[in-house]
Structures are given as structure tokens and as C-alpha cells.
C-alpha positions in Angstrom: 39.2 -4.6 8.9 38.5 -4.4 5.3 35.2 -3.6 4.3 33.9 -4.2 0.7 30.2 -3.8 -0.8 29.5 -7.9 -0.8 30.7 -8.6 3.0 27.8 -5.6 4.1 24.5 -7.4 4.8 21.6 -7.1 2.5 18.9 -5.0 5.1 22.2 -3.2 6.0 22.1 -1.9 2.2 18.6 -1.7 2.6 18.4 0.5 5.0 21.4 3.0 3.9 19.2 3.4 0.3 16.3 4.5 2.8 17.7 6.4 4.8 20.2 8.0 1.4 16.9 8.1 -0.4 15.4 10.4 2.0 18.4 12.9 2.5 17.9 12.8 -1.0 14.9 13.4 -1.5 14.8 16.4 0.6 17.9 17.5 -1.3 16.0 18.1 -4.4 12.3 18.6 -3.7 9.8 19.3 -6.1 9.0 23.4 -5.3 5.5 24.5 -4.8 5.9 27.7 -6.6 6.9 26.1 -9.8 4.5 25.2 -12.4 5.4 23.9 -15.4 3.1 24.8 -18.2 3.5 23.2 -22.3 1.4 25.3 -25.1 0.8 25.1 -28.2 2.0 28.6 -30.5 1.9 28.9 -34.3 1.6 25.0 -34.8 4.9 24.8 -32.4 5.2 23.1 -28.7 6.5 24.9 -26.2 7.0 25.1 -22.3 7.3 27.2 -20.1 8.8 27.6 -16.3 6.6 30.3 -14.1 7.6 30.9 -10.6 6.8 33.0 -7.7 3.4 33.3 -9.2 0.8 36.0 -7.1 -2.1 35.2 -9.2 -3.2 32.3 -11.8 -6.2 32.6 -13.4 -8.1 30.7 -16.0 -9.8 32.9 -18.5 -12.7 31.5 -21.4 -14.7 34.3 -23.5 -13.9 37.1 -20.8 -15.8 34.7 -18.4 -13.8 34.2 -14.9 -13.6 30.8 -14.1 -11.2 30.3 -11.5 -8.8 31.8 -9.8 -6.0 31.2 -7.3 -2.9 32.4 -5.2 0.4 31.8 -4.1 -0.7 28.4 -2.0 -2.8 26.6 -4.7 -0.5 24.6 -6.7 -1.9 21.0 -6.1 -5.6 23.2 -6.6 -4.3 24.6 -9.9 -3.0 21.9 -11.8 -6.3 19.2 -10.4 -8.7 22.3 -11.9 -6.9 22.2 -15.3 -6.9 18.4 -15.7 -10.5 18.2 -14.7 -11.5 20.6 -17.1 -13.0 19.1 -20.8 -10.7 18.7 -23.3 -12.5 21.1 -25.9 -12.7 23.5 -22.8 -8.6 24.1 -22.6 -8.3 25.1 -25.9 -9.8 28.0 -25.8 -9.0 29.3 -22.2 -6.3 31.4 -21.7 -4.1 30.6 -18.4 -2.9 34.5 -17.5 0.2 34.7 -14.5 0.5 36.7 -12.4 4.4 37.3 -11.2 6.6 40.0 -9.2 9.3 39.6 -12.3 7.8 39.5 -15.2 4.6 40.7 -14.4 1.4 38.9 -16.6 1.7 36.2 -18.9 -1.0 35.0 -21.0 -0.8 31.4 -22.1 -3.8 30.0 -25.0 -3.6 26.5 -26.2 -2.2 24.9 -22.8 -1.6 21.6 -23.5 -0.4 20.5 -19.7 0.0 21.9 -16.5 2.7 19.7 -13.7 5.2 20.4 -11.0 8.9 20.7 -12.3 10.1 17.2 -11.7 13.7 17.7 -9.9 16.3 14.8 -10.4 14.9 13.2 -7.4 12.0 12.4 -9.3 13.7 11.4 -12.7 14.8 8.0 -10.8 11.7 6.8 -10.4 11.8 4.1 -13.4 14.7 2.8 -11.1 12.4 2.2 -8.1 9.2 1.2 -10.5 11.4 -1.2 -12.1 12.3 -3.2 -9.3 8.6 -3.2 -8.0 7.8 -5.0 -11.7 10.2 -7.2 -10.7 8.8 -8.2 -7.4 5.0 -8.5 -8.8 6.4 -10.2 -11.7 7.2 -13.5 -9.6 4.1 -12.6 -6.9 1.6 -14.8 -9.4 3.6 -17.7 -10.3 5.1 -17.9 -6.9 2.0 -17.8 -4.9 0.1 -20.6 -7.7 2.7 -23.1 -7.5 3.6 -22.6 -3.7 0.0 -22.7 -3.0 -0.9 -25.6 -4.9 2.4 -28.1 -3.9 1.5 -26.6 -0.5 -2.0 -27.7 -0.2 -0.9 -31.0 -2.3 2.0 -32.0 0.4 -0.7 -31.9 3.5 -1.6 -35.0 2.3 -5.1 -35.3 3.5 -8.0 -33.1 2.3 -9.0 -32.9 6.2 -5.6 -31.1 7.2 -6.0 -28.9 4.5 -9.1 -27.5 5.7 -8.3 -27.9 9.3 -5.0 -25.9 8.8 -6.8 -23.6 6.1 -9.8 -23.1 9.2 -6.8 -22.4 11.7 -5.3 -20.3 9.3 -7.9 -17.7 8.7 -9.3 -18.0 12.2 -5.9 -15.8 12.8 -6.5 -13.8 10.8 -9.7 -12.6 11.8 -8.5 -12.4 14.9 -5.6 -10.7 14.6 -7.6 -8.2 12.4 -9.8 -7.8 14.5 -7.6 -6.7 17.6 -5.9 -3.9 15.0 -8.9 -2.6 14.5 -10.1 -2.2 17.7 -7.1 -0.9 18.5 -7.0 1.9 16.1 -10.9 2.5 17.0 -8.9 2.9 21.0 -6.4 5.0 20.0 -8.9 7.2 17.8 -11.1 8.0 20.7 -8.8 8.6 23.3 -6.4 10.7 21.1 -9.5 13.0 18.8 -7.6 14.0 16.3 -10.5 15.0 14.1 -10.2 17.2 16.8 -7.4 18.8 16.9 -7.2 20.1 13.1 -8.4 23.9 12.6 -10.9 25.4 10.5 -8.2 26.5 8.5 -6.3 23.2 7.7 -10.1 21.5 7.3 -10.9 24.1 4.4 -7.5 24.1 2.9 -6.7 20.3 2.9 -10.7 20.1 1.5 -9.9 22.7 -1.7 -6.5 20.6 -2.5 -7.6 16.7 -2.7 -11.7 17.4 -3.0 -11.2 17.0 -6.4 -9.9 13.5 -6.6 -12.9 12.3 -4.6 -15.2 10.9 -6.8 -12.7 9.9 -10.0 -13.7 6.1 -11.0 -14.5 4.9 -7.7 -16.1 2.0 -8.0 -19.7 0.6 -6.7 -18.2 -1.8 -4.3 -20.6 -4.8 -2.8 -19.7 -7.4 -0.7 -21.3 -10.1 -1.3 -19.9 -9.6 -5.3 -16.6 -9.8 -3.6 -17.5 -13.0 -1.8 -18.7 -14.2 -5.2 -16.1 -13.2 -7.3 -13.4 -15.2 -5.7 -14.8 -17.8 -8.0 -12.6 -17.1 -11.2 -15.1 -18.2 -14.2 -11.9 -18.3 -16.3 -9.4 -18.8 -14.3 -6.2 -18.4 -16.9 -8.0 -14.7 -17.7 -7.4 -14.3 -13.2 -3.6 -15.2 -13.6 -3.3 -12.6 -16.4 -5.0 -9.8 -14.6 -3.3 -10.6 -11.8 -6.5 -11.5 -9.4 -4.7 -12.8 -6.2 -8.1 -13.7 -4.7 -9.4 -15.9 -7.4 -5.5 -17.0 -7.9 -5.3 -18.7 -4.6 -8.8 -20.1 -4.7 -7.7 -21.4 -7.7 -4.4 -22.8 -6.3 -6.2 -24.4 -3.6 -8.5 -26.1 -5.4 -6.1 -27.5 -7.2 -4.1 -28.6 -4.6 -6.7 -30.2 -2.3 -7.7 -31.7 -5.6 -4.4 -33.8 -6.1 -4.5 -34.5 -2.5 -7.7 -37.1 -4.3 -5.7 -38.2 -7.0 -3.2 -41.5 -7.0 0.1 -41.0 -6.3 1.6 -42.3 -9.4 -0.4 -39.0 -11.4 -0.2 -36.4 -8.5 3.4 -36.7 -7.8 4.6 -35.4 -11.3 2.5 -32.6 -11.3 3.5 -31.7 -7.3 7.2 -31.6 -8.6 6.4 -30.0 -11.0 5.3 -26.9 -8.6 7.1 -27.6 -6.3 10.2 -27.2 -8.9 8.9 -23.8 -9.9 8.1 -22.3 -6.7 11.5 -23.4 -5.7 12.8 -21.6 -8.7 10.7 -18.7 -8.1 12.6 -18.0 -4.2 16.0 -18.5 -6.1 15.0 -15.3 -8.1 14.1 -13.1 -5.4 17.6 -13.4 -4.1 18.4 -12.1 -7.5 16.3 -9.2 -7.8 17.2 -8.2 -4.4 20.3 -7.4 -5.5 19.1 -4.5 -6.7 17.2 -3.2 -3.8 19.0 -1.0 -2.5 18.9 1.0 -5.3 15.7 0.1 -5.8 14.4 1.6 -2.9 16.7 4.5 -2.8 15.1 5.9 -5.8 11.3 5.2 -4.4 12.4 6.8 -1.3 14.0 10.1 -2.8 10.8 9.8 -4.9 7.9 9.6 -2.5 9.9 12.7 0.0 10.8 15.4 -3.1 6.7 14.5 -4.2 5.2 14.6 -1.0 7.8 16.3 1.3 7.0 16.3 5.0 4.5 19.4 4.9 1.3 17.8 5.1 2.2 16.4 8.3 2.3 19.1 10.4 -0.6 19.8 9.4 -2.4 16.7 9.9 0.5 15.1 12.4 -2.4 14.1 15.0 -3.7 12.0 12.6 -0.4 10.6 11.5 0.3 10.1 15.4 -2.5 8.4 15.9 -2.0 6.1 13.4 1.7 5.3 13.5 1.4 4.8 17.5 -1.4 2.6 16.7 -0.2 0.3 14.1 3.4 0.4 16.4 1.1 -1.0 19.4 -0.2 -3.8 17.1 3.3 -4.6 15.2 5.7 -4.9 18.4 3.2 -4.7 20.9 0.7 -7.6 19.2 2.5 -9.6 17.1 6.0 -9.9 18.0 4.1 -11.0 22.2 1.9 -13.3 20.0 4.6 -14.8 18.8 6.6 -15.7 21.5 4.3 -17.3 23.8 2.9 -18.6 20.5 5.7 -19.9 18.8 8.7 -19.9 20.8 10.7 -17.6 19.0 12.7 -14.4 21.1 11.1 -11.7 20.1 14.8 -9.9 19.0 14.9 -13.1 16.7 11.8 -12.7 15.0 12.6 -8.7 14.4 15.6 -9.7 13.1 14.7 -12.6 11.5 11.9 -10.4 9.1 13.8 -6.9 9.0 14.5 -7.0 5.2 10.8 -7.9 4.2 9.7 -5.5 6.3 12.2 -3.3 4.3 11.1 -4.1 1.5 7.2 -3.4 2.3 8.1 0.1 4.1 9.5 1.0 0.4 7.1 -0.4 -1.9 4.2 -0.4 0.0 3.1 -3.4 -1.3 2.1 -7.0 0.2 2.1 -8.6 -3.3 5.4 -7.2 -4.1 6.7 -8.0 -0.6 5.6 -11.9 -0.3 8.4 -13.6 -2.4 10.6 -11.3 0.1 8.6 -12.2 3.2 8.6 -16.0 2.2 12.4 -16.3 1.8 12.9 -14.6 4.8 10.5 -16.7 6.9 11.8 -20.1 5.5 14.9 -19.0 6.0 15.4 -16.9 8.9 13.1 -17.9 10.8 12.4 -21.9 10.4 9.1 -22.1 8.6 8.5 -25.1 6.4 7.8 -24.8 2.1 4.6 -26.4 3.0 3.4 -23.7 5.7 5.0 -21.1 4.0 3.5 -21.9 0.7 0.4 -22.2 2.0 -0.3 -19.2 5.1 1.8 -16.5 3.3 -0.2 -16.0 -0.2 -3.1 -16.7 1.3 -2.0 -14.2 4.3 -1.4 -10.9 1.8 -4.6 -11.7 0.6 -7.5 -11.9 3.3 -4.7 -10.4 6.4 -4.5 -6.7 5.8 -4.1 -5.8 9.8 -2.9 -2.3 9.0 -5.0 -1.6 6.4 -8.0 -2.8 8.4 -6.9 -0.2 11.1 -6.4 2.5 8.9 -9.4 2.3 7.4 -10.7 2.6 10.8 -8.5 5.3 12.4 -10.0 7.2 9.1 -13.1 6.3 9.8 -13.5 7.8 13.2 -10.8 11.0 12.6 -13.4 12.4 9.5 -16.6 11.3 11.6 -14.8 13.9 14.7 -13.8 16.7 11.9 -17.9 16.8 10.8 -18.5 16.8 14.4 -20.4 13.6 14.4 -20.5 11.2 17.5 -20.3 7.8 16.5 -21.9 5.4 19.3 -21.1 2.1 20.3 -22.6 0.4 17.5 -21.8 2.6 14.7 -18.0 1.6 15.7 -19.4 -2.0 15.7 -20.4 -1.4 12.4 -16.5 -0.1 11.4 -15.3 -3.2 12.8 -17.1 -5.7 10.9 -17.3 -3.6 7.7 -13.2 -3.2 8.0 -12.9 -6.8 8.4 -14.9 -8.0 5.2 -13.5 -5.1 3.5 -9.6 -6.0 4.5 -10.4 -9.6 2.4 -11.1 -8.1 -0.5 -8.4 -5.4 -0.5 -5.6 -6.3 -3.3 -1.9 -6.0 -2.1 -1.1 -3.0 -3.7 0.0 0.4 -3.0 -3.0 3.0 -2.4 -5.8 0.7 -2.3 -6.9 0.9 1.3 -8.2 4.6 0.8 -11.0 2.9 -2.2 -12.0 0.4 0.1 -12.9 3.2 2.8 -15.3 4.1 1.1 -17.1 0.7 2.0 -16.3 2.1 5.5 -17.4 5.4 5.7 -20.6 4.3 3.9 -22.0 1.6 6.4 -21.7 4.6 8.7 -22.9 7.3 6.9 -19.4 9.3 7.4 -19.8 11.8 4.2 -17.2 10.4 2.0 -15.8 13.8 0.9 -13.7 13.8 4.3 -11.3 11.4 2.3 -9.9 14.6 0.6 -8.7 15.3 4.5 -6.1 12.7 4.5 -5.5 12.2 1.0 -2.1 14.0 1.3 -0.5 12.3 3.7 -1.8 9.0 2.4 1.3 7.7 0.9 3.5 7.8 3.6 1.1 6.1 5.9 0.3 3.4 3.4 4.2 2.9 3.8 4.1 2.4 7.6 0.6 -0.4 7.1 2.0 -2.7 5.1 5.1 -3.0 7.1 1.9 -4.0 9.5 0.3 -6.1 7.1 3.7 -8.2 6.2 4.4 -8.2 9.8 1.4 -10.0 10.6 1.5 -12.4 7.6 5.1 -13.5 9.0 3.6 -13.9 12.8 0.7 -16.1 11.9 2.9 -18.4 9.6 5.7 -19.3 12.5 2.9 -19.9 15.2 1.1 -22.3 12.4 4.1 -23.7 12.0 4.7 -24.5 15.6 1.0 -25.6 16.4 1.4 -28.1 13.6 4.5 -29.5 15.1 6.8 -28.9 12.2 8.5 -24.9 13.1 12.4 -25.6 12.6 15.1 -24.2 14.6 17.6 -21.5 13.6 20.3 -19.7 15.0 
């Protein structure tokens, strides 16, 4: 059999890129025992790599500012970055190693991990994500306008919108409940040793409190209405774009066909063009996925999972139950799409979601596979999926619930039923305002912690493993969007048969 690169299915190429990227990243991982120190000497910029230190001291005016040991690379870098700029000019960094003895660095300009080739290829993955984000906003705008307008009747738009939101809210509540149940049964916070707690807090606590926004649910709801929709489009404010597009689409149903048809045709053509562009961009997906996974594994490794194995296990288990249990069975019973056919149809989107950690970047791919593989009409996919990428965050909401209980358990706090119900409600509301970009769920977690008076500093305990788990919960997010789109299409009687 003559097997060529072109004959290999795209999802197999992406999966291959993911596996090879993980292996490549593990082989060329960033050492936690090396530091690249850049400094200025006699007016000339220089750099030096120090490794296998036993002690690193920050000294200023004969006073010791901080002392770090062999295992403290992340803490050393964070301490230097947090220092005021004027203080850095007067600080002496004293490094003690077995081979070179004591070395002193003055006028230090930078302190970083030593990059490997696996980290250097990160721009390839970044370009891939930027290309997907590049088409996300015009695709959402065009698809929602064309989708809402093509429904033809404003009452049907309202009915469809209400039904979609109801399904999204229902699955999100189920997801949070599953997460809380798993966290209460497994009790991951009680499995973490005191030594591990202290190490994690020391390494990651400096990240807490840096530019954390003051979040208000009422303001979030008010801000759905953009004062300047053009600015919302330019800034990529997804929730505001969705509202703007829905208003235009609904208004077009009230305009005479002789005037509305050219507008609808334009946005329909734009939507179709964006979908075609997705196909072009996906040709480089295997390379982008390879670079993204290689960089993630090289930078973060799997060591941190050993420390947080119970927390990671609890969340991944709950995500799996919801993704492959609740959502898979919901599709089977409410849309009559066979279980294997559904997951086979969206595997390409799941792989892209896993590697990019962004529902927004995965949206163009999710729309394409739902229309092509699952038979969801463009009018439904263009309406339901962009809305879901904005307000339906099953995985993120579940993560907020599990993380809140985990942190509370570490601090020895017993959450009452009322407090856990508060977590359900707060996580549900927070998910509506969660932007579909990597890592933002961590910021929204603060809302949940504040709601039940859990110390925000506890976020330091989960920061190290968050990037890897963000990849997992994004898969659940986009799977939920795809599942609801098939159910809505079936209930509307427009789901098409696909072989």
C-alpha cells in the first residue's frame, strides 16, 4: 500500500504532532538547575549560564535581601522580576556552585531559564493560534448575523436563543455538580502533604495579586452592551460582539426582504469564506500542535503532576465523566447521533482545543466539523456555537468548583451545603463572562473564592499545573458546544443525516 502524507487523515496528523511534540519536549526539556543571567559590565551587555548552584543570594548595601537553594529556580526568577527597577541596579547576585565557587553579578538586567530548541519553536505554535483567532471575530459576526436573520421570525430567534441558553446553563450546572461531588468524595486537598503545600506556596505565591481585576457580576452583565461596537470588534470582546451580531440579525428579520436580502447574502458569503479559510489554516495544524505541545512539556514538564496528582486526577476524572458520560449520552438520546460517530466527528476540534487551550481559537474548527461531519445546518451552527464559545464553559466552571473545594480542604475549611451551592451559582455566572482564551479561568476563579471566603492566596497551590489542566478543560468546553448544537438542530427538525 502506497501511503503518502496527503492520504493521511488530518486528525491523525494532528494526533501525531501532539504525541511527537510531547516526546520532543520531554527530550529537550528546560533544566530547573540552570539560570541565564544577563548583566552589564563596563558598559557592555554580557550573559552567563550558571548551573548546579547550591546557594543564590541577593545582596544590597551589605544587607541580605533573599537566599535561595538548589531547588528554587522558579522562586529566584520571580523574586528578581518583582524587584523595583531602581533596586536592581544596586543589587549584587551572588551564586555559589561546586565547580566555580562563588560568582558575583552586578547591574543584572535579566534572569531567565535557559531555553532549549523545544522552547525556541514556540513561535510556530503562536502563529497557528493567531491565525485561528484572526478569523474568529469575523466568523462569529458573520455567522451569528446570517444565522439569526435566516431564522426569519423574531419569535423563533427568541425561542431558539432561550432554548440554547437553557441547555447551556443546564449542562454547566451538571458539570459543576459533578466536579464538587468528585472533590468531596476524593478529597484531594487532604492528600497534599504540608511540605508540598509550603513548596508550592513559596514558588507560586508571588504571582498572586499581580494585576488581578476587581470583578463585579453586575458590571459584567452591563458590559455585554458595547458602548462602541466597532471598538468591541477591534478589541476582540467576544460577548459584546455576540450581542451586537444578534441585534443586527434580529433587526434584519424586521426589514423588508428587498433590503435585508443583500445584507444577509453578504454576511452569509463572509461566513462561508471564513469556513473555507479554516480549511487552509488547518493544513499547518500538525506543525502548530507539535510546537505548542513541545513548548508546554519542555517548560512545565510532568514533575509538578507528582505533587498535585490527587488534584489533577480529581479534575481530569470529573471532566472525563462529564465529556464522555453526560455529554456523549445526551447527544445519543436527544439527537440520536451514535456515540462513536459524535466523538469521531469532532475529534479534530477536540485535538485543536486541547493544544490551543482556547475555545475561541477552536471555534472555526468546531463549526466546520459540526456542519461537515455531524449534519448541523449552518443556520444552527452559526447561531449556537459562537454563543456557546462565549457563555458555555462546562470545563472551566467544573474546574472552578474543584479548585475551590481543593483549596478549602488544604486550608482545613469545611464548606457547608449552602456554601457549595454558592459555588455552583457563582461559577455559573462567572462562566458567562469568561473570555474564550487560555488561562483566563484562573482569574475568574477569584470570584468563586471570594464568594465563599476562601483565601485567594490558595491559587498559588494550583498555578504550576494549571496550563496542563487548562488544555483538558478546553476539550470539555468545546465538546459541550458541539453537543448542544446537535441537540438543538434535532429539536428544530433540521439535523441532516451524515454517513
